[in-house]
C-alpha positions as CSV (number, residue, x, y, z in Angstrom):
1,M,116.9,173.6,84.4
2,V,115.3,170.5,85.9
3,T,111.6,170.0,85.5
4,A,109.4,167.3,87.0
5,T,108.0,164.7,84.6
6,P,104.2,165.0,84.4
7,T,102.4,161.9,85.8
8,A,100.5,161.6,82.5
9,F,103.7,160.8,80.6
10,M,105.0,158.2,83.2
11,P,104.6,154.6,82.2
12,R,101.6,152.9,83.8
13,V,103.3,149.5,83.5
14,K,107.1,148.9,83.4
15,W,108.4,146.1,81.1
16,S,112.1,145.8,81.8
17,W,113.1,142.2,81.0
18,L,115.7,140.2,82.9
19,W,117.5,138.8,79.8
20,G,117.3,142.0,77.7
21,S,114.2,141.3,75.6
22,R,110.6,140.0,76.0
23,K,111.3,137.2,73.5
24,T,114.2,135.8,75.5
25,D,112.5,136.1,78.8
26,V,109.4,134.4,77.5
27,A,111.5,131.6,76.0
28,W,113.5,130.9,79.1
29,T,111.5,132.1,82.0
30,F,107.8,131.7,81.1
31,M,107.4,129.2,78.3
32,P,108.8,126.2,80.2
33,F,106.1,126.8,82.9
34,W,103.5,127.2,80.3
35,A,104.6,123.8,78.9
36,G,104.1,122.3,82.3
37,L,100.6,123.9,82.4
38,V,99.8,122.3,79.1
39,L,100.9,118.9,80.4
40,A,98.8,119.3,83.6
41,I,95.7,120.2,81.6
42,A,96.3,117.4,79.2
43,L,96.6,114.9,82.1
44,Y,93.5,116.2,83.7
45,L,91.4,116.2,80.6
46,T,92.3,112.6,79.8
47,T,92.0,111.2,83.3
48,S,89.7,108.3,83.7
49,T,87.5,107.8,86.7
50,G,88.9,106.5,90.0
51,V,92.2,107.2,91.8
52,M,95.4,106.8,89.9
53,N,93.9,104.9,86.9
54,Q,95.9,105.2,83.8
55,P,94.0,107.2,81.1
56,P,93.8,105.3,77.8
57,A,95.0,108.4,75.9
58,W,98.3,108.1,77.8
59,S,98.8,104.4,77.2
60,L,100.1,102.5,74.2
61,N,101.6,99.1,73.3
62,L,105.0,98.9,71.8
63,F,106.0,95.4,70.5
64,G,103.6,93.9,72.9
65,H,104.8,95.8,76.0
66,P,102.3,98.3,77.6
67,I,103.8,101.8,77.9
68,H,102.4,104.7,79.9
69,I,103.6,107.9,78.3
70,A,103.3,110.1,81.4
71,A,105.2,107.5,83.4
72,L,107.9,107.5,80.7
73,L,108.2,111.3,81.2
74,L,109.1,110.6,84.8
75,Y,111.6,108.0,83.7
76,V,113.5,110.3,81.4
77,Y,113.0,113.5,83.3
78,S,115.8,112.9,85.9
79,P,118.7,112.1,83.6
80,L,117.9,114.5,80.8
81,I,116.3,117.5,82.6
82,D,116.9,117.4,86.3
83,A,120.5,116.0,86.5
84,P,122.0,118.6,84.0
85,H,120.6,121.4,86.2
86,L,122.3,119.9,89.2
87,W,125.5,119.9,87.1
88,A,125.0,123.7,86.5
89,T,125.7,124.3,90.2
90,I,128.9,122.3,89.9
91,A,130.0,124.2,86.8
92,R,129.3,127.5,88.6
93,T,131.3,126.6,91.7
94,Y,133.5,123.5,92.0
95,T,135.2,124.1,88.6
96,D,136.3,127.7,89.6
97,R,139.5,128.1,91.6
98,E,138.4,131.6,92.7
99,E,135.2,130.1,94.2
100,W,137.2,127.5,96.0
101,A,139.4,130.1,97.6
102,Q,136.3,131.9,98.9
103,R,134.0,129.0,99.7
104,R,136.2,126.1,100.6
105,R,134.4,125.4,103.9
106,L,131.0,125.5,102.1
107,F,132.1,123.2,99.3
108,L,133.6,120.6,101.6
109,G,131.1,120.8,104.5
110,S,128.1,120.5,102.1
111,L,129.3,117.1,101.1
112,G,127.9,115.9,104.5
113,W,124.4,115.9,102.8
114,F,125.4,112.6,101.2
115,L,125.6,111.0,104.6
116,I,122.8,112.7,106.5
117,G,120.0,110.7,104.9
118,P,121.6,107.2,105.4
119,V,122.5,108.1,109.0
120,V,118.9,109.3,109.8
121,I,117.4,106.2,108.2
122,L,119.8,103.8,110.0
123,L,119.6,105.4,113.4
124,P,116.3,103.8,114.6
125,Y,117.7,100.3,113.7
126,V,120.8,101.0,115.7
127,L,118.8,102.3,118.6
128,R,116.6,99.3,118.7
129,A,119.6,97.0,118.6
130,T,121.3,98.8,121.5
131,V,119.2,101.0,123.8
132,G,115.7,100.2,122.4
133,F,113.3,101.6,119.9
134,P,109.6,100.8,119.4
135,A,109.3,97.6,117.4
136,G,108.0,98.0,113.9
137,K,108.4,101.8,113.9
138,E,111.8,101.9,112.3
139,P,110.4,102.4,108.7
140,S,108.4,105.4,109.9
141,V,111.7,107.4,110.1
142,W,112.2,106.6,106.4
143,L,108.8,108.0,105.7
144,L,109.6,111.2,107.6
145,W,112.9,111.5,105.7
146,T,111.2,111.2,102.3
147,R,108.6,113.8,103.4
148,F,111.5,116.1,104.5
149,F,113.2,115.5,101.1
150,E,110.0,116.5,99.3
151,F,109.5,119.5,101.5
152,Y,113.1,120.6,101.0
153,A,112.8,120.2,97.2
154,L,109.6,122.4,97.2
155,F,111.2,124.9,99.5
156,H,114.2,125.1,97.2
157,I,112.0,125.6,94.1
158,A,109.9,128.2,95.9
159,K,113.0,130.1,96.9
160,Q,114.2,130.2,93.3
161,H,110.8,131.6,92.3
162,W,111.1,134.3,94.9
163,G,114.6,135.0,93.6
164,F,113.3,135.6,90.1
165,I,110.6,137.9,91.4
166,S,113.3,139.8,93.3
167,L,115.4,140.1,90.1
168,Y,112.4,141.5,88.2
169,K,111.8,143.9,91.0
170,R,115.4,145.1,90.7
171,K,115.2,145.4,86.9
172,N,112.1,147.5,87.2
173,A,113.1,149.7,90.1
174,D,110.4,148.1,92.3
175,M,112.4,147.9,95.5
176,A,111.9,151.2,97.2
177,D,108.2,150.9,98.3
178,A,108.1,149.1,101.6
179,R,104.3,148.5,101.3
180,E,104.7,147.0,97.9
181,N,107.6,144.7,99.1
182,A,105.5,143.5,102.0
183,A,102.5,142.8,99.8
184,D,104.6,140.9,97.3
185,A,106.3,138.8,100.0
186,L,103.2,138.1,102.1
187,F,101.1,137.0,99.1
188,F,103.7,134.9,97.2
189,K,105.3,133.2,100.2
190,T,101.8,132.2,101.4
191,A,100.1,131.4,98.1
192,I,103.0,129.2,96.9
193,W,102.4,126.7,99.7
194,L,98.6,126.5,99.8
195,P,98.2,124.2,96.8
196,Y,100.7,121.8,98.3
197,L,98.8,121.7,101.6
198,A,95.6,121.3,99.6
199,M,97.2,118.2,98.0
200,L,98.3,116.7,101.3
201,S,94.8,117.1,102.8
202,A,92.8,116.0,99.7
203,P,90.6,112.9,100.3
204,W,92.2,111.2,97.3
205,Y,95.8,111.8,98.5
206,V,97.9,108.8,99.7
207,D,101.4,109.0,101.3
208,F,104.5,107.1,100.3
209,D,103.2,104.1,102.3
210,G,99.9,104.1,100.5
211,Q,98.1,105.6,103.4
212,P,96.6,109.1,104.0
213,F,99.0,111.8,105.1
214,T,100.2,110.8,108.6
215,F,99.2,114.0,110.4
216,L,95.7,114.0,109.1
217,S,94.8,110.4,109.9
218,G,93.5,109.4,113.3
219,A,90.4,109.9,115.4
220,I,88.7,112.6,113.3
221,G,89.4,110.8,110.1
222,Q,91.0,111.7,106.8
223,H,87.7,112.3,104.9
224,T,86.4,114.8,107.4
225,L,89.3,116.9,108.5
226,G,91.1,116.4,105.2
227,W,88.2,117.6,103.1
228,L,87.8,120.7,105.3
229,L,91.4,121.6,105.2
230,H,91.6,120.9,101.4
231,A,88.7,123.2,100.8
232,A,90.0,125.9,103.2
233,C,93.4,125.9,101.3
234,N,91.8,126.4,98.0
235,V,89.3,129.1,99.2
236,L,92.1,131.0,101.0
237,L,94.2,130.9,97.8
238,V,91.4,132.5,95.8
239,V,90.8,135.1,98.5
240,L,94.4,136.0,98.8
241,S,94.8,136.2,95.0
242,A,91.8,138.5,94.8
243,A,93.1,140.8,97.6
244,Y,96.5,141.0,95.9
245,A,94.9,141.8,92.5
246,L,92.9,144.6,94.2
247,F,96.1,145.9,95.8
248,Q,97.8,146.0,92.4
249,Y,94.8,147.7,90.8
250,D,94.7,150.3,93.6
251,Q,98.4,151.1,93.1
252,W,97.9,151.4,89.3
253,R,94.8,153.6,89.8
254,K,97.0,155.9,92.0
255,G,99.4,156.3,89.1
256,I,102.1,154.1,90.5
257,A,103.7,152.2,87.7
258,R,103.2,148.5,87.9
259,N,105.9,145.9,87.4
260,G,104.7,143.9,84.3
261,P,107.2,141.0,84.3
262,K,106.8,140.5,88.1
263,L,103.1,140.2,87.9
264,A,103.1,138.0,84.9
265,Y,105.6,135.7,86.6
266,I,103.6,135.5,89.8
267,A,100.4,134.7,87.9
268,T,102.2,132.0,85.9
269,V,103.7,130.2,88.9
270,I,100.7,130.5,91.3
271,G,98.3,129.4,88.6
272,L,100.5,126.4,87.7
273,Y,100.8,125.3,91.3
274,F,97.0,125.6,91.8
275,I,96.2,123.4,88.9
276,T,99.0,120.9,89.6
277,F,98.5,120.2,93.2
278,S,94.8,120.9,94.0
279,F,92.5,119.0,91.7
280,N,93.4,115.6,90.5
281,P,95.6,112.7,91.9
282,L,97.1,111.8,88.5
283,V,98.1,115.4,87.8
284,A,99.5,115.8,91.4
285,T,101.5,112.6,90.9
286,F,103.5,114.3,88.1
287,W,104.2,117.5,90.0
288,V,107.9,117.0,89.8
289,V,107.8,117.1,86.0
290,I,105.1,119.7,85.7
291,T,106.7,122.3,88.0
292,G,110.3,121.1,87.8
293,F,110.8,121.5,84.0
294,G,110.4,125.3,84.2
295,H,112.6,125.4,87.4
296,C,115.4,123.5,85.6
297,V,115.2,125.6,82.4
298,Q,115.3,128.9,84.1
299,Y,118.1,127.8,86.3
300,H,120.2,126.9,83.3
301,R,119.5,130.4,81.9
302,V,120.6,132.2,85.0
303,V,123.7,130.0,85.4
304,W,124.6,130.5,81.8
305,A,124.1,134.2,82.0
306,Y,126.4,134.4,85.0
307,G,129.0,132.1,83.5
308,A,129.0,133.8,80.1
309,N,129.5,137.2,81.7
310,K,132.1,136.1,84.3
311,Y,134.1,133.5,82.4
312,A,133.5,133.6,78.6
313,G,134.0,137.4,78.1
314,P,137.3,139.0,77.2
315,K,139.9,138.2,79.9
316,T,143.6,138.8,80.4
317,K,145.9,135.8,80.1
318,E,146.5,135.9,83.8
319,V,142.8,135.7,84.6
320,D,142.2,133.0,82.0
321,A,144.8,130.8,83.6
322,V,142.8,131.0,86.9
323,V,139.4,130.3,85.3
324,A,140.5,128.1,82.4
325,L,138.1,125.2,83.1
326,P,134.9,127.3,83.6
327,T,135.9,129.5,80.6
328,R,135.9,126.4,78.4
329,I,132.7,125.2,79.8
330,F,130.8,128.4,79.4
331,A,132.2,129.1,76.0
332,S,130.7,126.0,74.5
333,P,127.0,125.1,75.0
334,G,127.7,121.7,73.5
335,L,130.3,120.9,76.2
336,Y,128.1,122.3,78.9
337,I,125.2,120.0,77.9
338,A,127.4,117.0,77.4
339,L,129.0,117.3,80.8
340,G,125.5,117.8,82.4
341,V,124.3,114.5,81.0
342,V,127.6,112.7,82.0
343,Y,127.2,114.2,85.5
344,G,123.7,112.7,85.7
345,I,125.0,109.3,84.7
346,V,127.9,109.3,87.1
347,T,125.8,110.4,90.0
348,L,123.2,107.8,89.2
349,Q,120.3,110.2,88.5
350,G,119.0,108.2,85.6
351,P,116.9,105.0,85.5
352,H,120.1,103.0,86.1
353,G,120.2,104.6,89.6
354,L,117.2,102.4,90.6
355,H,118.9,99.3,89.5
356,I,122.1,100.3,91.5
357,Q,119.9,100.9,94.6
358,Q,118.5,97.4,94.3
359,W,122.0,95.9,93.7
360,V,123.4,97.7,96.7
361,G,120.4,96.5,98.8
362,H,121.2,92.9,97.9
363,A,124.9,93.6,98.6
364,F,124.1,94.9,102.1
365,D,121.9,91.9,102.7
366,G,124.5,89.5,101.5
367,S,127.0,91.0,103.8
368,G,124.8,90.1,106.7
369,L,122.8,93.3,107.3
370,H,119.9,91.2,108.6
371,R,122.4,89.4,110.9
372,L,123.8,92.7,112.2
373,F,120.3,93.6,113.4
374,A,119.2,90.2,114.6
375,Y,115.5,91.0,114.6
376,L,115.5,91.8,110.9
377,N,114.5,89.2,108.4
378,Q,116.1,89.0,104.9
379,H,113.3,90.9,103.2
380,D,113.4,93.8,105.6
381,A,117.1,93.9,105.4
382,L,116.9,94.2,101.6
383,N,114.4,97.1,101.9
384,L,116.7,98.8,104.4
385,G,119.7,98.4,102.1
386,T,117.8,99.8,99.2
387,R,116.6,102.8,101.2
388,L,120.1,103.5,102.4
389,A,121.4,103.5,98.9
390,G,118.6,105.7,97.7
391,A,119.2,108.2,100.5
392,F,122.9,108.4,99.6
393,I,122.1,109.0,95.9
394,G,119.5,111.6,96.9
395,G,122.4,113.5,98.6
396,T,123.3,114.9,95.2
397,R,120.0,116.9,95.2
398,L,120.2,117.8,98.8
399,H,123.8,119.1,98.3
400,H,122.5,121.1,95.3
401,F,119.7,122.6,97.4
402,Y,122.0,123.7,100.2
403,V,124.9,125.1,98.1
404,D,122.4,127.0,95.9
405,S,121.0,128.7,99.0
406,K,124.4,130.2,99.7
407,I,125.7,131.3,96.3
408,W,122.9,133.3,94.8
409,R,122.5,136.2,97.3
410,V,122.4,139.0,94.8
411,S,121.6,141.7,97.4
412,K,124.8,140.8,99.3
413,N,127.2,140.3,96.3
414,A,127.8,143.2,94.0
415,A,129.9,141.1,91.6
416,L,127.1,138.6,91.3
417,A,124.5,141.4,90.6
418,K,126.9,142.8,87.9
419,N,127.4,139.4,86.2
420,L,123.6,138.9,86.1
421,N,123.1,142.5,84.9
422,V,120.8,143.4,87.7
423,A,123.1,145.8,89.6
424,A,121.0,148.4,91.4
């Protein structure tokens, strides 16, 4: 005989964790973002007055050389944190012969991202030398490219956040209610961008060229339009958060079990973004470290979970022969970490990459770049060469963003869902 479960005995909040236990999820999915929150608060509390001043609490002298600790974090973040997470994508894809058989066009075509940046940056110089381009406006294309790069990075990170929300929804059987799905998507996909817009419109914000954000400067003025838009973004975020909280409370009051990990994750991410982007120029300057650390750590965890299940588990000799390289990588955390650091060095993601960019800039200039475009002086040619080198090196990240957008579609790949232990 089948009987209905009384509502009184149903859980009011579900706590099905992605990695099997609360302790593991907190360590890999939540704590890295909490660490970023601590850094953001510490930066804010020790900020001196004025825009972009260096707080004394973050400065020290080492053997007579001034060192800014927060700046040092940016210096080591790329080779030790960011670059290894770029390597994780390579380990998950390019080392696997089965993946090559299925995604050859993607793997080869995505290498075009290394050339897109240099082509876009060089194009206005070519146009001015041939058919004409407004004099002095060539560097503006570089500014647009850097803005696109920043936007694409944030879009990539936001998409990963939504991916983790979706995984928690699958783990807690939170996918059937269309109203709930719409509320989650509308709130998160709007709220995640409001702090960034608040930063761009803040009176204290300056762009890559040291000027207010391009689209806000002009006749009305940065301090008028910018302040209004800045305030509107922050107010709208608070209003949306309150509305979403009321929706969740109403669902809970009706006896519909709430998804605990999903709500905790959304609160963590939106709260971190609000504090990072919206309040202080020094804190916003370090948004890459503050928000990116958690992004990289959780990405390592999801790649490792996938790799350990697909490659490092018991396999037949025939299968092992096909996936021998990824099997070795995902059977050894030490090898995985070492290869990630080496990848960062080889792809110039560390501090040495800046020196290589400058060297390439001088090489371009020495080869006659300023003579190729007769209107360029030697200084401008050097800047152009450095920017071209930087755009090419940045292709490593753009390649990662694009390939990632294609390989983690859990709802369309049953084998992927199985290896992540989130099969419906």
